[in-house]
N, C-alpha and C positions, 0 to 999 in steps of 0.2 A: 647769235648762234644760230639766225636764221635759215644758215643754210646746212644745219645739221642732215636733214634730212634725205637733200641735193648729194651731199657727200656723201651719205652712208651707199644711196645707189649707185651714185658712181665706182666705188670701189667696191660692190656688192662682190663681184666675182673673185676678187686681189683675198680680201676679209676671211672667205669661205676656204682660201685652196690654202691661206698661209694656217687656219686653225686644224685643215684635213691634214697638211702635212704635222704640224703639232700630234693630234691622236693616233700619228704610222709609229709614235715610239711606244715601247710597250714599257712604262716608267710604274713598275707596278713595286711598288715597296714593300710588301708583305714577303714577297720572295728574294731572296738573294741573288736567286740564277738572273733575276734581270736587275741589277746593281749600277752596270754599265747604261741601260737603257735611261734608268733614273737620271743618273748624273749629266746624259747626252740631254737628256729633257730640261734639266737644269741653264746648262747652259744654252740652248735655243730659246730657254724666255730671257735669258738674261741680253741676248741677241737683239731680240724681240724689240724690247724694253729702249737697247741703243738707238734704234733704227728710227722709234717712235720717237726720241727726242729726248731723254732724261738727260741732264749734265754729266750721271755718275752711274754707274751700274756695277757691282759683283757678285761674283759668290761667297757667300760665309759662311765659312767651315764650322760644325758641329762634330757632338760626337753621334753623329749620323748622318745623313745625308744634308747637302748645304743651301743652304736659305737665301734666297735670290732678292739682294737690296738691291734699292735703286732710289734715285731720287732727282725732283726737280723744284728749285728753290728761286723762287721770283721776287720776292719781299719777304723780309723775317717779322714787318711788324701784319703780315698778312695771315689770315686762319690754314691750318696744315692738315690735309686729309691722307691719311694711314690708310692702304689699301691693301688688304690681306687679301692672298688666297692659296690654290694650292696646286701644285704641277704633278703629283703621285695618282694614280688611282687604284680602284681594287681591282684583285685577280679578277681575269676573267671567267673562272668556273662556273656553271658545265659549261664546257666549250659544243658538246653535242644540239646545246637549247638555242644558240645563233644562228640565225637565219643567214648571215654573212660573217666573213673571220672579225673579232674582235678588234683588231689592229689593220682592217686594213677599211677604212670606213668610206660608207656608202651613202649617198643619200635619195631616199625613198619617201615619196608623198602617204600619208597615212590622213586615215579619218579626221584624226584632230591637226593634223599639218600639213592642208592640201597642197600649202608650197612648198612642202617638201620636209623632211630632218634628216640628219646627218646622225648614222647607227655607228655608232664604236665605242670600245671602253674609252670613259672620261671625257665621252663627250658634251653633257649637263653635268658629273661633276668631277674635278670641277674645271676641266682644262677650257671647254667653252665657256663658261660664263666667268673665269678667271681672264681669259685674253678679252672680252669685251673691254676691259680694264685699258687693255692695252693698247686697243684701237680707237676707244674713247679719248682716250689722253693723246694719240696721235692726231685727230682731227683736232682736240686743241692749240695744239700746239702748232700743229698744219697752218692752221686759220687765226694764230694769235692771239685766241679767246680764253687760253688758261687765266682763271681768275683767283688762285690761289696758288699755296705750295703743294706739292705732291709727295708721297711719298711709298713704295713697294715694297711688301716683305713677302715674297710666295715661296710656301715650304715643301720636302719632299716626303713627308712624316704624316698628312695627317689620315691618311687612311688605316695608320696604325698607332694611333695616340699621341700624334703632336709629340713625341718622345724628347726631340733636341729642341722644341720654342720653347718650353719654359725657361731650357738655361740660357737659350738666345735674348730672351725679352729681358732677363732677370740684368742681363752684362750690360745691355744694352742701350737701357732706357731715354739716356739723353738724344743717338739717334733716331730713336724710335717715336722723339716726344711728338704729339700731333694734338687736335682738337675736336676731331670726331675720326674713327675707324669705320669703313667703308669696307663690304663683304659681299660676294654675291655668290652663296655657296648654298642658295635655299631656293624655294620654288611661288608660283604664286595661285591663285586660284582658279586663274583662266587667261586664257588670248583676250581676253575683251574684260574681263574682271581682274586690276592688277590686285596685290596686296602687300602689304608688307609685315615680316615676319616681327611680332612682338616678343615672342616668349619661345625658349629650347628646355629640353627634355636634357638633362647631364645622363650619364652615362657610367655602370659599376662592371667591368668584362669578367669572366676568372673561367678558366677550367677547371674541371674534376676529375677525377682518376678512380678506378672503384678496383682494388685487386682482389682477388681470393686466392685460390690453390695459387701454386707458384709454378704454373706452367698449364697449358691448355690440355684437359681431362676429355675422355671418351664419354661419352655423355649416356653410352647404356651402360656403363658398368659404373658410373658417377653421378649419375643423372636421380638427382632423387636425395643425395644421400650429402652434397655439400653444395653451398650457396654458389649461383651462378652470378656472377658483377653484373652482368645484361640486364638479367631480370629485377635482383635489386638498385642498379640506379634509375630503372625504370619507374618502379616503384617509389624509389626517392625522388625522380622530378613528378613523378604525376601528384603527389602529397603536399607539394608547392603550392598546388592551390585547391581553396578550395570550392562547393560546389557552386558559388557563387562567384566564382573564377577569380577571389578575393585572394591574394595572398597571405601565403600563412606564415611569413617569419614573425617570429617575435619582433615588435618594436619597430619593423616596418614603415607604418604608416604615424610615427610618433611625431615628424616633423612636417608630414605632407599639410601644403596649403588647401584650404576648401576654400572656392571662389563661391561668390554670393550668389543668388539667386540673379541678382540684377546683373552678372558678367555673364553668367552663365546663358540670359537672354540674348546680351547683345552679341557672344558666341554665335549665337543660332540665325543671328541676321547672314553670315555669310551664306552665298549661293551653296546648295549642296542636293544633289540626288541621292538616296538611298538605293534605287534601283536601278540606275547609271553606273553607281561605285561595284555594286554586286557585279553588274552587265561586263564590266571593264577588266575584273577579277575573274569571274568566269563562277560566282558561285552560288548558293543556292539561298544563301544566310548569313547577315553576318556574327559574329563571337563576342562577348567581353564580359567585361566587367558588371554586376546586375548592378541599375541606378543609372548608368549613366550610357548617354547615345555616342556614335559613331564618333564622331569629331569632339567630343571629349577623351574620349577611350587611348584617341591615338595624338593626344596634345598638354592635357589638365590632371593625367592620371598616372601616376607610376606601371611600368609594365614586368614581367620578367618572362625572355625567353630563350628556347634553347635551339642553338644556332648551327650547332652540328652534333652528331651522336656516332659514336660508332664500337666496332670490339666483336670478336669472335671472326665468324668466315666470312667473305663475302663476295669471293672469288664466284666462277661459274659454275653451277651445278649444287652437290651437297656435299657436306664436309660437318658430319655428325661431332661434336667439341662443344663440350662447354670454355669459355675462353677463360682466362687466365686476368683478364683487366678487361676494363669495359670505362671508356670516354666520354665527356660530353662537354661543350663548348655553351656558355649563359652566359647572357647580357640582361640586364637590368637597366631601363629607363626610366631615370630618375625626376622628378618634378624638383622646383624650386627651392630650398628650403631644406631637402633631401642631402645631407654630404655623405658624394662616393665612397671614400674611404670609408666611414662608420659602417654606408650600407654593406660595403663587400666583406666587412669584419663580420656582423650581422650574418649577414650568409654562410660565411666560414663554420662560425660557429654551430650554425643552426641544422646544416648538411650533416657534419661531423656526428651529431647528436642524434641522429636519425638514423645513424645506417647502424646495422645491427652489429654484432662482435664478430659475425663468420666472414666481414670484408675488413676492408682496411680503406680510409677515404684520404684521398691528398687535393685539397683548394689549391690554386698558382691564380691569385689575381692578374690579369695582363694589363689594362689599364682602365681609366675614367676622367669623369670630371663632373664639374657642377654644374647646374640647371642656370638659364640667366632669363630675365624680365629689363625692357628696354621699356621705358617711358615714354606716350604718345603727345606730352605734350615740350618735350624736349625740340630744342632747333633744327636738330640735324634728321628726326622724323619727319618735321612738317618740312623739309627743303626736300627730301623723299617724296612726298607725299604730293608736292606739288609738281616735283616733277615726274611721276607721272602719271600725274592727271592730265598733264600738259600733252603728253605723247600718246596715252590713249584713251583721251576728251573723258575720262571719270575718274574719280578721287580713288583713291588703294584703300584696301578694307584691312584693318587689323587682327592679325590672326598670330596662334601660338602655334609650334610648332611641336610634333610628334618628336621628329631627329634631335642630333646633338651637336654642337660644334665645343667642345669644349675649352678649347682656345679663350672664346669668348670670356666669360669667369676671370680668366687669367690676365685678360688685358687690362679690366677692369682693376682688377688688384695691382697691379704693376705697374700701369701705365697711366692710371684715374682718367681712362677715356669710356666715352658711349659708343657701343657701336649699332649699326645702319644695317639690318639686313636687305637687302635688294635684291631680293631671288629674280630669276625672268624662267627658271624650270616649271616645268608639271609634274603632278603628283605620276601622271601616265609615262616619264619619260623612261622610267625604268632602270634608275639609278641601283645599282649594287646587284642589280640582277640581268641574266642577257638580253640582249637585246636598246642594252639602254642607246639612250638618241637623244637628239637637242633640234628642236626644232629651227630652222632658219629665219622665222618668223620673229623667236624668238632671241636670236643671237642678235640681229641686227638691229634689232627695238630694241635691245639692253645698251647698244653703242651709240642708240640717238638719245637715250634716257639720261644713263649717264653724265654725261658734259653739264645737263642741266642741275641736275645734285650738285653740281660744284658751283654752279652761278648763283642757284636761291642761298645753300647754303655761307656763300662768303656774301651776301648782299642781306641776309637776316643775322650777319654779325658785325656789323658796319653802326 
């Protein structure tokens, strides 16, 4: 694989243009208005894998959007790497905060990405990172240096909770049999300091509805005499944290893993500037649970956040009404050992119990998943670390991520495989936000690094 850098440079423009074409398709899985585009993206991914050199590729039907499956089996006695990614993207809202249209990709230089970054929805999460694997595979096929078997499983519902993936995995365990699962849907510390994500938080996502009177009321005639669902909802949400930003749901922390002082000290070795963090977010100070620093609050501690809240009149001008209903969407990021279904039930019981009799409360669970920790003494981790060390010149640092990829725990349960999270994005890439982007450097560096994982993983399994 000595010519990998040369191959990437010679094909740089084509690699970028192919990704741009994929990013132009608005594959928003959360909105049925984009259903045709989601299917079109699946077809495009299948075609790209066929062109890259797989022996077999197909669109596997599921209760939801199809899963793209492909494989290249060179010797059944060799290890098999299963690559997972997703071709669906988050909704682009709010549209007015984008500096360029979300599905009209442009390359712009930034302070962090002086070589340019591709601005588009899905650039980093996860089309850009998923497509790195397609191009890395292409390199190994074109240069006759694929050292082991490879399978691809690219889904279209990750951004809505991977609703069909469990169904598919449970029914295709033999087809998906592997020795390690490789995912690039996370990030690294910086463009000079790679890292490998060894822990993910779990997730519980719910929607709450508070109902008061049977219709919107005149706030002058009824104000002060009946419960205002918006006021009530605001109070209920505020009560979910105490003065130390500790979550007040009874039983919420019962199974939370408490890291030792030594483990916390090891985490603290990762480069981090609080001042740069605040500057990047344009905030005067950080905020969170008392007793923990920023990099602990967003990775090893559970959280509860309101993701959306609405009710009443929100149009231009004034309308003096007491709304009949108020709504909120709430997500809880969980740490290993917290069961998302148990936490969802604890939330539901508590939220219903704190509602005054003047309103009715409905809690609707949406989706969730378990947290995950991967050991750093595994062959997969060591192979990834060697690959990063060769291309970046420094070893990777193990880190725990605040994000959630619920299917990782599913894979271990159903396929009995460990997952290696080789991310190449940065925290500043604005995933799930307006102006999402992915550095050209990061994209090409991923294509350069991934084949080395295959090389070292195969060698270490002999």
